[in-house]
N, C-alpha and C positions, 0 to 999 in steps of 0.2 A: 781733505776726511780730518786731517789733524789737525791744519790749521783751522775748521771749526769747531775741531773738539777744546783745541789749547783755549782759541776768542771767549768758547761756552765756559770753560771750566774757570776763568776773566773775571765773566759774570758773575758766574758763581761765588768770588771768593767777597766782591764787591758790594751782591747782593747781603750776602750774609756777614760785611761790618757795617750797612745798614742797618739789618734786620737787630742785633745785636744794639744797637744804638736808638733804638725806636724807642725809646722811654729811659726817662731815668727811675729809679728805686720807686715806684710809687705805696710803699706800704707802709706810710702812715697817714692816716686819717687827719681829715680837715680839722684844726684845734677847735676853732668854735663849735664844729657838731659835737665831736667829741666831749666839750664843756653840755651841750645840753643834754648829751645821753649821761652827762655823771649826775647834773641834776635831776634829769628822772625819777635815781635810782637812789636819791636821798630819802632816807629813814623819815616817816613821818611823826609830829608827836601824837601821845597819846589820845585817843578819838580823834581824829580828824578823819579816817576813816570809816567811821562808825556806818557811813549811808553815802549813796553816790555823790550826793550834792554835795559834799562835806570833799569828798574828793576831788569832785571837778575845782573847787574854791581852791584845794592847795594848789593844784595844779597852773590857774592863776595866780597863783603870789609867787609860786616858783619861778615863770615865765615871764611874769612883770607886770602882775594884777589887773585891773581894771578901768576902765577908761573914766570919766565923767558921765559917760551916758548908762555905768553898768557894765560893759558889754566886756569881757578878756580882750588882752592887748592882742592875742594870738588870734583870737576868731575874726579880731577886725582887720589885720594884716591878711588883704586880697591876695597875696604875693603866692599861697599856699593852694591845695587845692583841684580845680583844672585846668588852671590857667597857669601854676609851674609843672603841672604834670606834660599839656600841651608845648609851653617853651623845650623841658626840656627831651620831648619825645622829637619834637623836630631839631633840633642840635646833635643830637645820637643818630635818628634817622638820615638825618642828611650826610653822616658820613656815613650810611650804610650804601644810600642810595646812589652816593660818590662811587664807591668800591662796587656796586651792579654795576652801575653802567661800563666799567671798565672788564667787568667778566662779560658783562654781554657782547664790547665790541671785540672782545681777543679770545673768546670760545669757538666763535668757527674756524679761524687759523690751528688752535691747540686740535681740534678733531678732523683736520682736513688730511691724514695720511690712514685713515678708516672709512673714510668717504669714497665713494665710489668712481673709479676711473684712478684716483691715487696712484703714486709709487709706493709701495708697502715694507715695510720697514721690515731692515734686516735684524738678526736676531739681538747684534750689539745696540743697533737703536732700538727696539722695545726695550732692552733692558736699560739702555737712558733713559727712555719716558716715562718708566714704573717706579724708577730711583729719581727721576727729580723731581715726580708729587710725592716721594716720601720725605722727598729733603724739605724741601718749601712750607709743609707740613708742617716739620715739626719746627724748622727755625724761622720761618716768617709767622706761620700761622699758631703755633704753641708760645715758640718762645716768643717774639717779638711783639704778634694779635696780643693771646689770651691771658701773657705772665707780665705785658707791658706798657702797649698800647691802650688796649679796651676798655680795659679798666679807667684810663685816664679821659675816655672819651665818656665814660661815660658818669666820672665824678664831676668831672667839669661840669657836663650837662645839666648834672643835677643840684649847682650851684647857681641858675638861671631862676630869676625874681621876676618877671613881669611886670607887676606892679609893685614894686616896690626893693630898690637897690638899682636894677640892672640897666644899665643908659641902653636907649633902643636899638643901636648898634650892634651891641651884644646878643639883642633877639634876631633882630633880623639874619645875620651871618653867624645865627650860632653852630651850625655844621666846623668854619674855621676857627671857632670859637674852642668849642667843646675839643680839636684837636692840636691845639696852645700853641696857634699860630699868632696869636695878639691876646694883652692884657694876661699876661703868663708870665714865672720869673724868668729871668735872665738866659740863664742854664736851657729850662722849658722851649723857649724863643728860638735858640739856635738848635739845641735837637730837630724841634720840629720841622725846622727850615730848610737844614741841613738835609733828613730823610726825606722832604718832597723835595728839595734837590734831585739828590743822590735815585730817587726813583723815576724823573724825568731823565736821569741819562744813561736809567738802565735802560727802560723803555725804547729810547730811541734807538742806545747802540742795539739793542736785543733786534729790531728793522733789520735791522742791516745783516743777521744771521741768516746765510742758505737754508734749502729745506734739507732736511727736515729739523735740525738744531729749533730752529727758531719756533716750531711749531710744539719739541719738547720743551722750549724754557716757560712758550706760554701756558702750555698742561700744567706747569709748578708754578707756574704765576696764578692759577686759578685755583688750583688747589690754596694754597695761603690765603689770596684774598676771600676764599668763599668761607674758610676757617673760621678768617676774620672777621668778616660780619655777622657770622651767626654767635660770635662769643659775644661780641657789641649788643645782639639782640637780648644774648639770654642776661647779659649783664644789666641790662635796664631794665628787663620785666625784673630781676631782683632785686632791684633798687627802687625804682620808682611805683612798680606796684606793688610787691610782696616787703620789703621797707627793709631790705638785706641790706646793712652796710660791710661794704666792699672792703674798707679798708683803707682805700687809696686816697693820696695828698691831691687836691686840684693843679696845684704848682701854682698859686695865685702868687700875684703880687703883693709885697707887704703894702699895707697902707701906712701910709704918711700921715 
């Protein structure tokens, strides 16, 4: 029992280090996006906003004017609207589906101690079960996902433009693009790949734990992943549907 508990604590320490490295500081907004926001708030000349028609003309001048056919460039870009929303939904939703698949796979193991015929948990083990869920909720769910990884996923998903600028492989592999596994800054890719590798190592190690310690750790993992999935979905609705700026740096590589 002491050996199993010690092994569990070692795994927790490793998981804490990985969770703290979920993301770089995501507090800075994308430069081009802020520039557009700034332009939208520029004061108008006298008389420009006398009616809705003049208001639309002014926005066209600010955002690039009109093309030869007299259509504003903003309207002529097919990258917005449904196409962009669908691409961002696939990218962010794909990450949620990956997490949901993991939750579905380990949920029966986490609930095994409470199933009929299973060996019941002692008071110490039950206390460890509850503490593990709370610990993962804070470290993995709140600090790892909600504050860092989830905003990054949503911000990167919002940069996808299926008909204007985004390569086809960015769209096809949207979930992996959103996680920062490619087409990201060097630091972001290092962090993303390190986290992915670290999680795989932890999963392999947890499988070797005896009953009920594997079940206890899996319960905590489910709480963390569930929190993370929910935070990604809420963040996507805020950004894509409600148009709220999450003020998150998508960690895109600098254009050469």
